[in-house]
C-alpha positions as CSV (number, residue, x, y, z in Angstrom):
1,M,0.7,-24.2,25.9
2,V,-0.3,-21.2,24.9
3,S,0.7,-21.0,20.9
4,A,2.1,-17.6,20.0
5,K,-1.0,-16.2,18.3
6,E,-3.2,-16.9,21.9
7,N,-0.2,-15.2,23.7
8,M,-0.3,-11.7,21.4
9,L,-4.6,-11.9,21.8
10,I,-4.2,-12.1,25.1
11,W,-1.8,-9.6,25.6
12,K,-3.6,-6.9,23.1
13,Q,-6.7,-7.2,25.7
14,R,-4.4,-6.4,28.6
15,I,-2.8,-4.0,27.2
16,D,-6.3,-2.6,26.4
17,E,-7.4,-2.8,29.6
18,R,-4.7,-1.0,30.9
19,N,-5.3,1.7,28.7
20,K,-8.8,1.9,29.6
21,S,-7.9,2.1,33.0
22,G,-6.1,5.0,33.8
23,M,-3.4,4.0,35.8
24,T,0.3,3.9,34.9
25,V,2.1,0.5,33.6
26,K,3.5,0.4,36.5
27,E,0.6,0.2,38.2
28,W,-1.5,-2.1,36.8
29,C,0.8,-4.4,36.4
30,E,1.6,-4.8,40.3
31,M,-2.4,-4.6,40.4
32,N,-2.5,-7.5,38.0
33,G,0.6,-9.7,38.9
34,L,2.4,-9.1,36.3
35,S,5.9,-8.0,35.0
36,K,6.4,-4.4,34.0
37,H,9.3,-6.4,31.6
38,K,6.4,-8.6,29.8
39,Y,4.4,-5.9,29.2
40,N,5.8,-3.6,27.7
41,Y,7.7,-6.3,25.4
42,W,4.1,-7.5,24.3
43,N,3.4,-3.7,24.2
44,H,6.0,-3.4,21.7
45,K,5.4,-6.6,19.9
46,I,2.1,-5.4,19.3
47,I,2.4,-2.2,18.4
48,T,5.2,-3.2,15.9
49,K,2.7,-5.6,14.1
50,K,-0.5,-3.1,14.1
51,K,2.3,-1.0,11.4
52,P,1.0,-1.0,8.2
53,I,3.6,-2.2,5.7
54,E,4.1,0.9,3.2
55,E,2.7,0.1,0.0
56,I,3.9,1.7,-3.3
57,A,1.1,3.8,-4.6
58,F,0.6,5.3,-8.2
59,T,-1.0,7.9,-9.8
60,E,-1.4,9.8,-12.5
61,V,0.8,13.1,-13.1
62,T,-0.2,15.7,-16.3
63,P,3.0,17.4,-17.3
64,I,2.8,20.9,-18.6
65,L,4.9,20.8,-21.9
66,S,5.3,23.7,-24.6
67,E,4.3,22.8,-28.2
68,R,8.0,22.4,-28.9
69,D,8.4,19.7,-26.1
70,N,5.3,18.0,-27.5
71,L,6.4,17.8,-30.8
72,I,9.7,16.0,-29.5
73,S,7.9,13.7,-27.2
74,N,5.4,12.5,-30.1
75,S,8.0,12.0,-32.4
76,N,9.6,9.3,-29.4
77,K,6.0,8.1,-27.8
78,S,6.6,4.3,-28.5
79,D,9.8,4.4,-26.1
80,D,8.4,6.4,-23.4
81,F,6.7,5.0,-20.5
82,Q,4.4,6.5,-17.8
83,I,5.0,6.9,-13.8
84,I,1.7,6.9,-11.7
85,Y,1.7,7.7,-8.3
86,K,-1.0,8.7,-6.2
87,D,-2.7,11.1,-8.1
88,I,0.3,12.0,-10.2
89,Q,0.8,11.1,-13.6
90,V,4.6,11.2,-15.2
91,T,5.1,10.2,-18.4
92,V,8.8,9.8,-19.0
93,P,10.5,10.3,-22.4
94,S,12.9,7.4,-23.4
95,N,16.1,9.5,-23.4
96,F,15.2,10.4,-19.3
97,N,17.9,11.6,-17.1
98,Q,18.7,9.0,-14.4
99,N,18.9,11.9,-12.0
100,S,16.3,13.7,-12.5
101,L,14.0,10.9,-12.4
102,A,15.5,10.0,-9.2
103,G,14.9,13.4,-7.8
104,L,11.5,13.2,-9.1
105,M,10.4,10.3,-7.4
106,K,12.1,11.4,-4.0
107,V,9.4,14.5,-4.2
108,L,6.8,12.3,-5.2
109,Q,7.6,9.9,-2.0
110,E,7.0,12.9,0.2
111,L,3.8,13.6,-1.0
């Protein structure tokens, strides 16, 4: 009996063969005595397995603050926290607005 892992490997090889052949799926399956339905099933299974899991990436954001903002943010420094996403670092003050932060996170995810 063939394991699921072996089946995956066999079908990956078959799908690679078909891709290199230049034939349509129907032609290749008929020539190799395989069901087009089974081919599509394994092709879908292999494609979904290849998709990388999205990872949360953090980066440094350098905020541009006025002198007044700097004075305010320095007074609450110990309660502030930082969000790092890709090459962006955001320092979030302790009295942050949740809706603004949610909007910022959506924008960062689109980068």
